[in-house]
Rosetta silent file (secondary structure, phi, psi, omega in degrees, C-alpha in Angstrom):
SEQUENCE: MRYGVSPHMKLKVRVVNYRHDCWYADIDDADDRQPDDPYWYAAGCRTQAEAVALACSQLAVLDQAVAAGALPSRISETIAA
SCORE:     score description
SCORE:     0.000 S_00000001
   1 L     0.000  130.977 -178.934   16.198   82.414    6.542 S_00000001
   2 L   -97.903  129.397  175.862   14.244   80.307    9.019 S_00000001
   3 L  -108.035  121.463 -178.399   12.946   81.871   12.215 S_00000001
   4 L  -127.363  175.366  176.856   12.104   79.369   14.897 S_00000001
   5 L   -85.452  132.913  175.279   11.254   79.142   18.550 S_00000001
   6 L  -112.015  161.574 -179.579   14.226   78.658   20.843 S_00000001
   7 L   -61.071  -19.660 -177.804   14.164   77.473   24.460 S_00000001
   8 L  -101.187   -0.645 -178.152   15.090   81.006   25.561 S_00000001
   9 L   -74.105  143.695  175.424   12.550   82.864   23.436 S_00000001
  10 L  -100.257  117.997  177.934    9.731   84.697   25.155 S_00000001
  11 E   -98.032  153.537  177.247    6.413   84.062   23.481 S_00000001
  12 E  -128.823  149.266  173.853    3.296   86.153   23.938 S_00000001
  13 E  -108.235  131.479  176.926   -0.365   85.412   23.486 S_00000001
  14 E  -118.065  129.608  178.346   -2.549   88.158   22.091 S_00000001
  15 E  -123.910  125.422 -173.700   -6.331   87.905   22.365 S_00000001
  16 E  -130.137  136.523  173.129   -8.449   90.467   20.539 S_00000001
  17 E   -92.433  109.696 -174.868  -12.201   91.033   20.327 S_00000001
  18 E  -105.704   -6.643  167.769  -12.738   92.023   16.683 S_00000001
  19 E  -148.535  170.331 -177.936  -16.530   91.932   16.564 S_00000001
  20 L   -61.877  -21.272 -176.184  -19.088   91.784   19.309 S_00000001
  21 L  -124.564   13.634 -178.009  -19.219   87.994   18.940 S_00000001
  22 E  -133.289  137.926  178.464  -15.743   87.016   17.639 S_00000001
  23 E  -123.049  149.409  179.838  -12.355   86.672   19.287 S_00000001
  24 E  -125.760  141.823  175.896   -8.932   86.159   17.740 S_00000001
  25 E  -135.444  143.223  171.761   -5.828   84.733   19.430 S_00000001
  26 E  -143.227  164.183  177.557   -2.255   84.418   18.248 S_00000001
  27 E  -123.192  127.772 -178.043    1.155   83.392   19.563 S_00000001
  28 E  -146.015  170.428  175.363    4.211   85.378   18.584 S_00000001
  29 E   -67.604  130.177 -178.040    7.675   86.332   19.733 S_00000001
  30 L   -62.205  -24.344  179.858    7.356   88.915   22.525 S_00000001
  31 L   -90.275   -3.391 -179.379   10.121   90.978   20.875 S_00000001
  32 L   -81.430  114.594 -178.342    8.422   91.020   17.448 S_00000001
  33 L   -80.301  -13.911  179.725    6.947   94.465   16.926 S_00000001
  34 L  -107.107  107.598 -177.678    5.044   93.365   13.801 S_00000001
  35 L   -83.067   33.043 -173.635    2.172   91.008   14.670 S_00000001
  36 L   -94.218   -7.648 -177.838    1.696   90.089   11.013 S_00000001
  37 L  -144.958   72.277 -176.912    3.343   86.642   10.979 S_00000001
  38 L   -75.256  173.688  174.506    2.700   84.710   14.205 S_00000001
  39 L   -79.436  -25.413 -176.824    3.632   81.123   14.980 S_00000001
  40 E  -160.466  150.357  171.796   -0.028   80.235   15.458 S_00000001
  41 E  -153.300  159.423  173.557   -3.448   81.874   15.350 S_00000001
  42 E  -140.751  124.230  178.214   -7.125   81.104   15.769 S_00000001
  43 E  -112.894  156.461  175.692   -9.849   83.370   14.438 S_00000001
  44 E    82.209   17.707  175.754  -13.573   83.164   14.974 S_00000001
  45 E   -67.030  141.414 -176.090  -13.580   82.066   18.601 S_00000001
  46 L   -81.130  -23.244  179.434  -17.007   82.667   20.115 S_00000001
  47 L  -137.993  161.126  175.375  -15.739   83.734   23.536 S_00000001
  48 H   -62.710  -41.075 -179.917  -12.632   85.204   25.095 S_00000001
  49 H   -60.982  -39.626  177.461  -12.311   82.092   27.260 S_00000001
  50 H   -63.046  -44.206  179.945  -12.319   79.874   24.156 S_00000001
  51 H   -62.780  -43.884  179.399   -9.570   81.971   22.540 S_00000001
  52 H   -65.357  -43.556 -179.713   -7.431   81.870   25.696 S_00000001
  53 H   -62.623  -42.382  177.952   -7.944   78.112   26.133 S_00000001
  54 H   -63.334  -42.654  179.536   -6.935   77.404   22.524 S_00000001
  55 H   -64.217  -41.539  178.578   -3.828   79.586   22.875 S_00000001
  56 H   -63.809  -40.263  177.071   -2.823   77.860   26.125 S_00000001
  57 H   -62.451  -41.410 -179.863   -3.212   74.456   24.481 S_00000001
  58 H   -69.689  -34.346  175.310   -1.053   75.570   21.580 S_00000001
  59 H   -60.540  -38.928  177.469    1.605   76.934   23.944 S_00000001
  60 H   -64.532  -39.237  177.250    1.829   73.451   25.458 S_00000001
  61 H   -64.008  -44.945  177.989    2.262   71.975   21.968 S_00000001
  62 H   -61.976  -40.762  179.348    5.033   74.487   21.176 S_00000001
  63 H   -61.066  -44.795  179.512    6.722   73.705   24.485 S_00000001
  64 H   -65.820  -38.182  179.440    6.726   69.980   23.720 S_00000001
  65 H   -64.390  -44.433  179.001    8.035   70.592   20.193 S_00000001
  66 H   -65.283  -41.572  178.812   10.930   72.704   21.457 S_00000001
  67 H   -61.915  -30.283  179.186   11.711   70.145   24.169 S_00000001
  68 L   -85.626   -1.826  177.732   11.882   67.493   21.423 S_00000001
  69 L    94.801    2.750  178.989   14.291   69.642   19.426 S_00000001
  70 L   -86.078  149.718  175.344   11.880   70.873   16.756 S_00000001
  71 L  -113.544  103.612  179.429   11.668   74.493   15.708 S_00000001
  72 L   -59.435  153.036 -177.148    8.057   75.438   14.902 S_00000001
  73 L  -101.345  156.258  170.942    7.494   77.668   11.889 S_00000001
  74 L   -71.854  163.110 -178.273    5.739   80.952   11.447 S_00000001
  75 H   -56.046  -44.708 -178.328    2.458   80.908    9.516 S_00000001
  76 H   -62.813  -34.436  178.949    4.123   82.270    6.344 S_00000001
  77 H   -71.416  -34.445  178.973    6.754   79.515    6.428 S_00000001
  78 H   -68.633  -42.136 -179.039    4.071   76.851    6.821 S_00000001
  79 H   -68.660  -38.635 -177.774    2.082   78.199    3.856 S_00000001
  80 H   -71.280  -21.158 -175.653    5.185   78.494    1.646 S_00000001
  81 L   -75.872    0.000    0.000    6.228   74.895    2.302 S_00000001
């Protein structure tokens, strides 16, 4: 079963400080209670601002993909392909 982004889906960005010098960001479905398989992630960002900026850039990419009719895949679907 393929889970994709739809034009009506609400996405969320999560930014987490996991060490004193590292930030993580991911994009997932706002209704997904399990943050284990996001649509996108970036680990090892040096600042919170870097993590937020990368996530915002990726949200724009997802928006353009959906507008073009594509359904982006979750990380697990990308790896399995």
